[in-house]
N, C-alpha and C positions, 0 to 999 in steps of 0.2 A: 583401480580407481581411488587416487586421493578422496579428502574430504571435501563435502561441499560448504559455503555457508551462505545462509540467505537473512534476510530480514528487512523491516519495515523503518524507513527514515524519515521522521517530519521535517520537513524544509520549511522554515520559517522567517519571515521580517517584512517588512514594512514594503508596502506597493512599491515597485518600479526601483528596488535595490539592485534587480537582476537573476531573481528565480529563473524567470523563463531561459532567460539567455545562458543561465548556468545550466540549466538542465538540457538546453539543446548542446553546448558544447562537451557535455560527460557523455550522452548519447551518441554525439555527433552526427546529428542530421535535426533539420527543423522539426519539433514536433508541436502538438496542439497541447496549449495550456489550458486547464481551466481558469475560468474567467473568474475575476472578485465580483461579479454583480451578485446582489441579494437572492435573485431566484436560482443562480446556479445552484446544481446540485453539490453540497459540501463535502468534502474531503471524500472524493474519489480519486484512485488511484493517478497519478499525474503522470508520472514515467517510470521504466522497468531497465533497469540498465543489468544487462547479464554478460559476465566475462567467465575465464577457463573456470575458475575455481568460486566464484561466489555470483549470487544474484540480488541486489537490491531495489527494493521497491517504495519510490519515493512517494510520500503522501501529501498533497496540497492542505494548505491550512491556511485559507482566504480568512479575511476577518480575523485573525489571531490578533491582532494589533488592537482591537476595541477593548476597551475595558467590559468585562461581564456578558462578553459575548459567548457562546458554545456552539460547537462545529457539528455540522452534519447529523451523525447519527449520534454524537457522543452529546447532543442535545440536552440527555436527561442529565447529565453528569458535568460535572465542573472542568474546566479547562486542564485543570491538573491532572485529573485521570486519563483524558487524553493522552498527555504527553507520557504516562506511566506504560501504555498499550504498546511505543513503540520501541524500539531497540537502539536508536542515536536521536536525536536531536540536534541539527545544524541551522543556528542562528547567523543569518547572512547580514551583513551592516555594511556602511559605506564608510569610507574614512574622513570623515569630516571633523571641524577641531569641536564642536560639542555633542553630548550624546542626545539625541531627539527623544521628545516627551515617549513617542511609541515604544521606543526601543527599550526605555526605562519600564514601563508597561510591560513589556515581555519579560523582563528581567526579573520583577515582580511577582511575576505568575509562574515563574521557572524556581522559585526558592523552594527548598526543601526536597526537590527533586533527586530521587535514586537513578532515575534515566541519564548516561552520559549526554552532556552538552557541548558541541563543538562550535567556536566561536569564528565564520569565517569571514573577513575582510575581503568585500570584494572592492573591485575598481582600483587596485594598488597602482596601476599604471597612471593616474591622476595625480600621485603624490611619488613626485622624485626624490623629496626628502625624506631619508630613513630615519632620522631621529624624530619626525613628525609622526611616523608610521609605529614607532618603538610608544611614542607620548598617548596616540591612541590605542596600542592595545593595552598599555598599563590603567588608563582609564575604566576599561571594560573588563578588563580581570580584579581589579579594585571592588568593583558590583556583584561580581559572582564567579565560584571555582570553576572555570571550564576545563576539563579535560585537557583541549588544546586549545592552539589559534592557527588558523591556517589561511595566512594573506594570499589571495590570487588575483586574477582578471580573468573575468568568465568570457570578456570580449576578445582576449588576445589568446586566452588558454594559458597564460602564465601560470605556473604551481598549479594546474589543476590535477596534474599525475599525483601529487604529492598529497590533495586533498581525497584522492580515491582509495589511497593507500590506508590514510587515516581511518576513512570510512570502512574498507575491510575489514579493518582491525577490530571494530566493535560490533560485528556482525556472529551470530550465533551459528552452529553449524546446523543445517537445516536442509529442506527440500527446495529443488528448484519449484518455484510455484508457477512461473507462466513459460511458453516457449519462448526460447534463445531470441528468436527475430521479432516477440513483441517489444514496442517501445514506449507504448502509450494505451489509454484506455481500450480494455476490450470492448467491444459490444455488453450491454447490460445482460443480457441473455448468456451471454457465453461465459461471463464472471458466476453468476448464478448456476450454471451448470457444473462448471469448475468446484467451486465451493463445496458442493452438494457430492461429487463424487470424491472430493476429499476427505469430506468428514466419513463416508462409509466405507473408504478404503481403512483410514484411520481407524476406527472403533472395531471394523471386522478384521484388521490384522491381515494374516494369512490363510482366513478361512476361504477367501472368494479373493485369488489374485486380482488381476485386470480385468476381469471377466463382466464388468459392470461398466454399461455407460450412462448418461442421464440427458435426455430432451428435456426443454422449458415446453412445455404447451401453451401456457401463457404466460404474460405478465401486462398486466394492466393497472393504472393507478385509479383509484377510486374518484369518481367525480365529487368536487368539492369536498375530499378529504387528503390529508399526508398519510396516506397508506397503500401500498401497491401489492395486489394481489399476485402471487406466484405458485402457478401450478406446473408440477414437475413428476416426469414419469421415468424412474430408473430401470433399465433392462439388466437381466442377468441371464446365463447360458442354460440355468438347469432350474428345476422345480424343488431339491435340496437348497440352493441358493436361495432362491425367493423366501423359504423358511425362515432362513438363516438372516436375511436381510432386516425382514418383518420383526424376528423375534418373539420372545413368549408375550402373549395377549399386545403385542405391537408396540413391545417395548424397545427395541433396537431402532425402531425407525422414529419412534418419536424420539430418542436422541440424539440422531442423525439430523431430524427436523430440527432440533432446538439449536443445536451448537452451529448447523447452517445458517440459522436463519438471522441469529445474532452478527456472524460476519458477513453476511450480505445487508444486512443494516450499516454496518461499520463502513464497508467498500460502496454502497449504493447510494447512502445517505438518506434513506428514509424507512420509515417502520413499514416492517413484513409480513404479510399474511402470507403464509406457505403450506401449501398442500402435498405430499408426497405418495405417490402410487410405484406401487413394484409389477413389472411385467415380467414375464420370461419370453427370450425371443434367441433360440438356440443357436442360431448360424450369425449373430450379428456382425461378430469379429470377421466372417467371411464373406459379408456381403459389401462391396466398393461403395454402393449408392448410401448403406446405412453408417460406414464409418464416416463418409463425407458430412452425412448430415448430422453426426455427433461432433463434428471436429478433429477428426484424426486422420492423422499422416500416417499411412498402412506401413510405410518401411520404419516408421519407428517403434512398431508393437511388437 
């Protein structure tokens, strides 16, 4: 097996610059896009692109053009910190004569970032004049040190393969976070269970191979509060495994829970109160019913 690369990419830009069209073009089919309405859960995964050697998880950033706005779980932090937590930022703009105020606001927020930013100029099919396009590129470049500039047309697909090559270049080596056939938001329970399982496998290293599964028993928003209560159960195959997962005085389970909660908040866009229990179920990997219940395909195990 060769190396695999994976990472999170923020796709930012004013409304109607073609973000959803670009996503549909890259993924190759019509996908659901998180709306920009204020009540929409912010910063959910918008879409997932998986190729032979890489997986790119695109995060939507509604409202990024508004001054002083904070996103989803990142409400507690400055917008700049949001950008530091992804591997790449794509700024999508249109090829128009003067740079819009909203784009200037975004560029101001990006200043001083270590995260690479690629300028993607969409709708180049509307600019037959190459000289004009070069002028637009120069205007943006004079305001920000973009790593690269990629002119594309999301509606015709022009130059989108080149954009994929550029995205791939900035993804770090890492795991495949989501199944290959998943192109858009998982159900929230599935996201939550996968995050807990990922953290457990990460912290437990090789002590407990893949003998765990996670079931979300309850996931409810508190009435009149911006808080979601999540109750989860980690299933393992042996009593000795249960002890390892819980750890001395519950230390391992606490660590798994702490890191899982942070990721769940980031991906689900709400504060989370997480409770996790551990239960031994010796034969869960041999039970078709349980496997299906945990979202596994037996032939991949």
